[in-house]
ZAMARGU-4260 file (C-alpha; in steps of 0.2 Angstrom, whole numbers, plus 5000, padded with zeros to 4 digits):
<rodrens>
0) 4914/5373/5295 | 4912/5373/5276 | 4912/5358/5266 | 4929/5363/5258 | 4937/5364/5274
5) 4930/5347/5280 | 4936/5338/5264 | 4953/5346/5266 | 4955/5340/5284 | 4949/5323/5280
10) 4962/5322/5266 | 4976/5327/5278 | 4971/5314/5291 | 4970/5300/5278 | 4987/5303/5270
15) 4997/5310/5284 | 5009/5295/5285 | 5010/5291/5266 | 5028/5294/5260 | 5030/5305/5245
20) 5038/5300/5228 | 5054/5308/5234 | 5054/5297/5250 | 5055/5281/5240 | 5073/5282/5238
25) 5083/5269/5228 | 5089/5261/5243 | 5072/5259/5251 | 5064/5242/5252 | 5049/5250/5243
30) 5059/5256/5229 | 5053/5249/5212 | 5071/5250/5205 | 5079/5241/5220 | 5088/5226/5213
35) 5092/5211/5224 | 5106/5200/5218 | 5106/5188/5232 | 5098/5171/5231 | 5090/5161/5246
40) 5098/5145/5251 | 5086/5131/5249 | 5087/5113/5255 | 5083/5100/5243 | 5069/5089/5249
45) 5059/5074/5241 | 5049/5075/5224 | 5033/5072/5233 | 5020/5084/5241 | 5030/5086/5257
50) 5044/5094/5247 | 5033/5108/5240 | 5026/5111/5258 | 5044/5112/5265 | 5049/5124/5252
55) 5034/5135/5255 | 5036/5136/5273 | 5055/5140/5272 | 5052/5154/5259 | 5039/5162/5270
60) 5050/5161/5285 | 5064/5169/5276 | 5053/5183/5269 | 5047/5187/5286 | 5037/5203/5287
65) 5047/5212/5274 | 5035/5213/5260 | 5034/5229/5250 | 5017/5233/5256 | 5022/5233/5274
70) 5016/5250/5280 | 5008/5258/5296 | 4989/5256/5297 | 4987/5274/5292 | 4999/5273/5278
75) 4990/5258/5271 | 4974/5269/5268 | 4970/5277/5251 | 4963/5294/5249 | 4944/5295/5248
80) 4936/5296/5232 | 4931/5315/5235 | 4949/5320/5232 | 4962/5319/5218 | 4980/5321/5220
85) 4991/5333/5209 | 5009/5340/5209 | 5011/5359/5207 | 5027/5363/5199 | 5026/5381/5206
90) 5028/5373/5223 | 5044/5364/5220 | 5036/5347/5218 | 5024/5350/5233 | 5009/5339/5233
95) 4991/5344/5235 | 4973/5338/5233 | 4960/5345/5222 | 4942/5343/5228 | 4927/5341/5217
100) 4922/5359/5219 | 4940/5365/5214 | 4947/5370/5231 | 4964/5365/5235 | 4970/5357/5251
105) 4989/5355/5253 | 4996/5339/5261 | 5010/5341/5273 | 5027/5335/5269 | 5032/5319/5279
110) 5048/5312/5285 | 5056/5297/5277 | 5050/5280/5284 | 5065/5269/5288 | 5064/5250/5288
115) 5082/5245/5293 | 5078/5227/5298 | 5064/5225/5285 | 5076/5231/5271 | 5089/5218/5277
120) 5077/5204/5276 | 5069/5210/5260 | 5086/5210/5251 | 5088/5191/5255 | 5074/5187/5243
125) 5078/5184/5224 | 5074/5197/5212 | 5066/5194/5195 | 5083/5196/5187 | 5091/5184/5200
130) 5077/5171/5196 | 5080/5173/5177 | 5099/5171/5179 | 5096/5155/5189 | 5085/5148/5175
135) 5098/5153/5162 | 5112/5144/5172 | 5101/5128/5174 | 5096/5128/5156 | 5114/5131/5150
140) 5120/5117/5162 | 5107/5105/5154 | 5112/5110/5137 | 5131/5108/5140 | 5131/5091/5150
145) 5113/5084/5148 | 5114/5083/5167 | 5099/5073/5175 | 5101/5082/5192 | 5098/5100/5188
150) 5085/5106/5199 | 5078/5123/5207 | 5079/5114/5224 | 5097/5110/5223 | 5108/5121/5234
155) 5127/5125/5233 | 5130/5114/5247 | 5121/5099/5238 | 5132/5100/5223 | 5144/5088/5231
160) 5140/5070/5226 | 5134/5059/5241 | 5148/5047/5235 | 5161/5060/5241 | 5153/5063/5258
165) 5157/5054/5274 | 5141/5053/5284 | 5136/5044/5299 | 5119/5042/5308 | 5117/5046/5327
170) 5123/5028/5332 | 5139/5030/5322 | 5135/5019/5308 | 5140/5025/5290 | 5135/5010/5280
175) 5124/5020/5268 | 5125/5033/5254 | 5111/5046/5254 | 5109/5065/5251 | 5109/5072/5268
180) 5107/5062/5285 | 5101/5078/5293 | 5084/5076/5284 | 5080/5061/5294 | 5067/5069/5305
185) 5057/5075/5290 | 5058/5058/5283 | 5052/5050/5299 | 5036/5061/5298 | 5033/5055/5280
190) 5034/5037/5285 | 5022/5039/5299 | 5010/5047/5288 | 5011/5033/5275 | 5009/5020/5289
195) 4991/5027/5292 | 4987/5023/5274 | 4995/5006/5273 | 4983/4996/5285 | 4987/4979/5277
200) 5006/4980/5280 | 5003/4986/5298 | 4991/4972/5301 | 5004/4960/5294 | 5018/4967/5305
205) 5007/4965/5320 | 5001/4947/5316 | 5017/4940/5311 | 5030/4949/5321 | 5030/4936/5335
210) 5033/4922/5322 | 5047/4931/5313 | 5044/4922/5297 | 5058/4930/5289 | 5071/4927/5302
215) 5088/4924/5294 | 5082/4932/5277 | 5094/4944/5270 | 5085/4954/5257 | 5093/4965/5244
220) 5081/4976/5236 | 5080/4988/5221 | 5064/4998/5221 | 5058/5016/5222 | 5064/5024/5239
225) 5048/5032/5245 | 5039/5033/5261 | 5028/5018/5256 | 5043/5007/5252 | 5050/5012/5269
230) 5035/5005/5277 | 5038/4989/5268 | 5056/4988/5273 | 5053/4991/5291 | 5039/4978/5290
235) 5052/4966/5283 | 5064/4970/5297 | 5050/4968/5310 | 5047/4950/5303 | 5066/4946/5305
240) 5074/4951/5289 | 5090/4961/5286 | 5089/4973/5271 | 5100/4982/5260 | 5092/4994/5247
245) 5095/5004/5231 | 5084/5014/5220 | 5077/5007/5204 | 5074/5025/5196 | 5087/5039/5197
250) 5073/5052/5200 | 5060/5044/5212 | 5070/5043/5228 | 5063/5054/5242 | 5079/5060/5250
255) 5072/5063/5267 | 5065/5046/5268 | 5081/5038/5263 | 5089/5049/5277 | 5076/5042/5289
260) 5080/5024/5284 | 5098/5027/5286 | 5096/5034/5303 | 5085/5019/5307 | 5100/5007/5303
265) 5096/5002/5285 | 5109/5001/5272 | 5102/5013/5259 | 5111/5018/5244 | 5100/5031/5234
270) 5097/5049/5231 | 5086/5059/5219 | 5096/5064/5203 | 5108/5050/5202 | 5118/5049/5186
275) 5119/5032/5177 | 5135/5028/5184 | 5129/5032/5202 | 5114/5021/5199 | 5124/5005/5195
280) 5137/5010/5209 | 5123/5010/5222 | 5117/4993/5216 | 5134/4986/5218 | 5136/4993/5235
285) 5121/4984/5240 | 5127/4967/5234 | 5146/4968/5235 | 5149/4969/5254 | 5161/4959/5264
290) 5153/4947/5277 | 5135/4949/5270 | 5127/4937/5257 | 5109/4940/5251 | 5098/4925/5250
295) 5082/4935/5243 | 5080/4947/5230 | 5066/4960/5229 | 5067/4969/5212 | 5057/4982/5202
300) 5063/4982/5184 | 5075/4968/5184 | 5091/4979/5186 | 5097/4971/5202 | 5094/4954/5196
305) 5103/4958/5180 | 5118/4965/5189 | 5120/4950/5200 | 5119/4938/5185 | 5132/4949/5176
310) 5144/4953/5190 | 5141/4940/5204 | 5133/4924/5197 | 5140/4913/5211 | 5128/4922/5223
315) 5113/4913/5216 | 5119/4897/5225 | 5113/4904/5241 | 5098/4914/5234 | 5081/4906/5238
320) 5071/4917/5226 | 5067/4933/5217 | 5051/4943/5219 | 5048/4955/5204 | 5034/4968/5202
325) 5036/4977/5185 | 5032/4972/5167 | 5050/4975/5162 | 5057/4964/5176 | 5045/4950/5173
330) 5049/4950/5154 | 5067/4948/5158 | 5064/4934/5170 | 5054/4925/5157 | 5068/4927/5145
335) 5080/4919/5157 | 5068/4905/5160 | 5066/4902/5142 | 5085/4902/5139 | 5087/4890/5154
340) 5097/4903/5163 | 5085/4906/5178 | 5093/4896/5192 | 5081/4901/5206 | 5062/4902/5208
345) 5054/4919/5204 | 5038/4926/5209 | 5029/4937/5196 | 5020/4950/5207 | 5016/4961/5192
350) 5003/4949/5185 | 4995/4945/5202 | 4977/4952/5203 | 4981/4963/5218 | 4995/4972/5207
355) 4987/4972/5190 | 4969/4978/5195 | 4974/4990/5209 | 4992/4997/5207 | 4993/4997/5188
360) 4975/5004/5186 | 4970/5015/5200 | 4987/5021/5205 | 4990/5027/5187 | 4973/5034/5185
365) 4976/5046/5200 | 4994/5050/5197 | 4995/5054/5178 | 4986/5071/5180 | 4996/5075/5196
370) 5012/5073/5187 | 5007/5084/5172 | 5000/5097/5183 | 5015/5099/5194 | 5027/5100/5179
375) 5018/5109/5165 | 5002/5117/5173 | 4993/5111/5157 | 4974/5111/5156 | 4967/5095/5150
380) 4950/5101/5143 | 4950/5100/5124 | 4968/5093/5123 | 4971/5080/5110 | 4981/5065/5119
385) 4987/5049/5112 | 4990/5035/5124 | 5002/5021/5118 | 4995/5005/5126 | 4979/5000/5133
390) 4984/4988/5147 | 4980/4992/5165 | 4991/5007/5165 | 4984/5014/5149 | 4966/5011/5155
395) 4969/5021/5170 | 4977/5035/5161 | 4964/5036/5147 | 4950/5036/5160 | 4957/5051/5170
400) 4961/5061/5154 | 4943/5057/5147 | 4935/5063/5163 | 4945/5079/5162 | 4938/5083/5144
405) 4953/5078/5134 | 4951/5070/5116 | 4960/5053/5118 | 4967/5042/5105 | 4974/5024/5109
410) 4987/5014/5100 | 4987/4995/5103 | 4995/4979/5096 | 4983/4967/5105 | 4966/4965/5097
415) 4958/4961/5113 | 4964/4977/5122 | 4961/4987/5106 | 4943/4981/5106 | 4941/4986/5125
420) 4948/5003/5120 | 4934/5005/5106 | 4921/4999/5118 | 4926/5012/5131 | 4924/5026/5118
425) 4942/5029/5112 | 4947/5030/5094 | 4960/5017/5090 | 4974/5024/5078 | 4992/5021/5073
430) 5004/5034/5080 | 5009/5040/5063 | 4991/5045/5059 | 4989/5058/5074 | 5007/5062/5078
435) 5006/5079/5070 | 4990/5085/5078 | 4991/5079/5096 | 4996/5090/5111 | 5001/5076/5123
440) 5010/5059/5120 | 5010/5046/5134 | 5018/5029/5132 | 5013/5014/5144 | 5018/4998/5135
445) 5033/4991/5143 | 5041/4990/5126 | 5056/4999/5118 | 5056/5013/5104 | 5038/5016/5104
450) 5041/5034/5101 | 5056/5036/5089 | 5065/5051/5082 | 5054/5051/5066 | 5039/5054/5078
455) 5048/5067/5088 | 5053/5077/5072 | 5034/5077/5066 | 5027/5083/5083 | 5019/5100/5084
460) 5027/5114/5093 | 5024/5113/5112 | 5019/5094/5112 | 5022/5086/5129 | 5030/5069/5129
465) 5031/5057/5144 | 5032/5039/5149 | 5021/5030/5161 | 5030/5013/5159 | 5043/5007/5171
470) 5058/5007/5159 | 5065/5023/5150 | 5066/5013/5134 | 5049/5018/5127 | 5054/5035/5121
475) 5070/5036/5110 | 5078/5050/5121 | 5095/5045/5115 | 5091/5051/5097 | 5088/5068/5104
480) 5106/5070/5110 | 5112/5077/5094 | 5122/5094/5091 | 5108/5102/5081 | 5095/5101/5095
485) 5096/5112/5110 | 5091/5106/5127 | 5084/5119/5139 | 5080/5114/5157 | 5065/5125/5163
490) 5060/5116/5178 | 5066/5101/5188 | 5062/5086/5177 | 5056/5097/5163 | 5066/5099/5147
495) 5062/5109/5131 | 5071/5101/5116 | 5072/5114/5103 | 5074/5111/5084 | 5084/5122/5073
500) 5068/5130/5066 | 5062/5135/5084 | 5050/5121/5086 | 5051/5113/5104 | 5044/5099/5113
505) 5042/5097/5131 | 5050/5081/5138 | 5046/5076/5156 | 5058/5066/5167 | 5069/5063/5152
510) 5058/5049/5147 | 5057/5040/5164 | 5042/5035/5174 | 5032/5051/5176 | 5022/5048/5192
515) 5036/5043/5203 | 5048/5055/5195 | 5038/5071/5195 | 5024/5068/5208 | 5018/5056/5221
520) 5007/5041/5220 | 4992/5036/5231 | 4999/5027/5247 | 4984/5016/5250 | 4985/5007/5233
525) 5004/5005/5236 | 4999/4996/5252 | 4991/4983/5242 | 5006/4980/5231 | 5018/4981/5246
530) 5008/4968/5255 | 5009/4956/5240 | 5027/4958/5239 | 5030/4954/5257 | 5019/4939/5256
535) 5028/4933/5241 | 5045/4935/5250 | 5038/4925/5265 | 5031/4911/5253 | 5048/4909/5243
540) 5059/4910/5259 | 5049/4897/5269 | 5044/4885/5255 | 5050/4867/5257 | 5063/4862/5245
545) 5056/4856/5228 | 5039/4866/5230 | 5046/4879/5217 | 5057/4874/5203 | 5068/4886/5193
550) 5054/4895/5185 | 5043/4910/5186 | 5027/4908/5196 | 5011/4918/5200 | 5006/4922/5218
555) 4993/4909/5223 | 4976/4916/5222 | 4973/4912/5240 | 4986/4925/5244 | 4978/4938/5233
560) 4962/4936/5242 | 4971/4937/5259 | 4979/4954/5253 | 4962/4961/5248 | 4954/4955/5264
565) 4967/4965/5275 | 4962/4981/5266 | 4943/4979/5268 | 4941/4985/5286 | 4947/5002/5280
570) 4931/5004/5271 | 4921/4997/5285 | 4916/4983/5272 | 4908/4967/5277 | 4910/4951/5267
575) 4896/4939/5264 | 4899/4921/5269 | 4893/4906/5259 | 4882/4894/5267 | 4887/4876/5267
580) 4873/4873/5254 | 4879/4887/5243 | 4898/4882/5244 | 4893/4864/5239 | 4883/4870/5225
585) 4897/4880/5218 | 4910/4867/5222 | 4920/4879/5233 | 4928/4880/5250 | 4919/4892/5261
590) 4936/4901/5265 | 4941/4902/5247 | 4949/4903/5234 | 4933/4909/5226 | 4939/4910/5208
595) 4949/4898/5197 | 4966/4903/5191 | 4960/4906/5174 | 4947/4919/5180 | 4950/4936/5173
600) 4943/4950/5184 | 4933/4963/5175 | 4939/4981/5175 | 4929/4991/5187 | 4918/5005/5178
605) 4926/5022/5180 | 4915/5036/5187 | 4921/5053/5181 | 4913/5061/5196 | 4927/5054/5207
610) 4939/5067/5199 | 4930/5083/5202 | 4942/5088/5216 | 4955/5074/5218 | 4968/5083/5207
615) 4967/5101/5212 | 4984/5106/5218
</rodrens>
């Protein structure tokens, strides 16, 4: 057999099942002009990593085996390099293969390949045109109404406000208001995962469950509704407390976790994407309920405390104490105390060592990059970043950004923190000096109007602006709500604010807390804070009358040390014990506390090597 015949036979075998150009009809699932106008219906899950996983699994399931490349094994093969395809107009469009020596081998015509089932499944996927239309509709919605709730993950069924829904859990209880009670199973899995990374709370639950130190406590809470908070709430319940809960941030609620709590019998009023009116309505539903009077407050930001003072001041007659964990909320408490209006004892958890040196520092160090990557896909290497504030949050943010190769500037009002920034290798500047050149602006001061309209007007095109402080007052977002500026929603929690000349800035979470609004936070470090909160509640609730006056207190150092000790077994860490002689020499009790109240714990040196894989998404 000649070489030409062999080559021709091979070409026929390899391409016998490949459809011709005519076979790719306009209605075929492989047609490049096939236009699909249908959009998948996607359930909206939490803003954490579990939401992305749910979305991926669901999309894959719907797509099935209907990808455009779905062919038979033979059809997937390409012709060998020894043959070149051509179309001969003399043969009415028939196809042939020209070998290297010039001989021609004609390929046989094939029947059309029909994919009836695959075509039906394929058409369920959104086309590029459909996705662009969705983007335009969301952008237009955001421009028209400045809606906070616009999101790719919202489905048509979820457009109804939870306030207008009548939902009950499996036991018939309806004393809650959440997005969707059917998501409870997903939320329960999230809570179970969080429990594994919260050893101190689980140990506290095990040790104190028999004693019930919170028996009779009626705790009304206003915090972020996440899997970590759920572990705290269930721990308080195991210790004897009754709980009613609202969210302290309109974006940070994990909807499936709220559903799991509601299914478990907790009165939860929160969902992701609340309006401002929804936010205060949820707080009021927690407080104003017939036959239930709170006697403890657990607050994050001071909004719950503020609402009770404003609407139900008589409730403070039965409230034993307030536990507050944020800079903003603590500042409000000190203002009330200074004005003589604080009528119950309050525990300042934010300034406890276990909150400042762990949650504020380590949590922000790990979550700042996560929030940016999820929302903007930005590369940090070489970017110029200005961080406003060099407290514990600012220190964590700066360390992470520096490790990624960013050029970091710092603004500060405190000369001690400013000197720390300089000694850590950051350039101390005024915001006005660098605002025109920086690529990213981050606020973490706890103050108000740190970034104002004048700064926003002078920012370069494409500058990314976000807030890492608790309150949304640091960036003057209200000044951007003017007719001459156009708001365009490009992703969930990502807005482009466009100036008349075409310049645009990227605003994340509308100036609210970035990490809990746009990403997730490390569970283990939240275990430290949550355990501190639980102990503060136990201390205030069980304190004999007269121990605490109507003032703001720090958590006793002995409790800080106890919280830290509960976390050490996770690392298989072993404490050294003082000998009697050593304890006497230092003037200490062998069991602590080991530092005086005025001791300032040094910041732990940051090792950039720790970041080499932690933030790959």
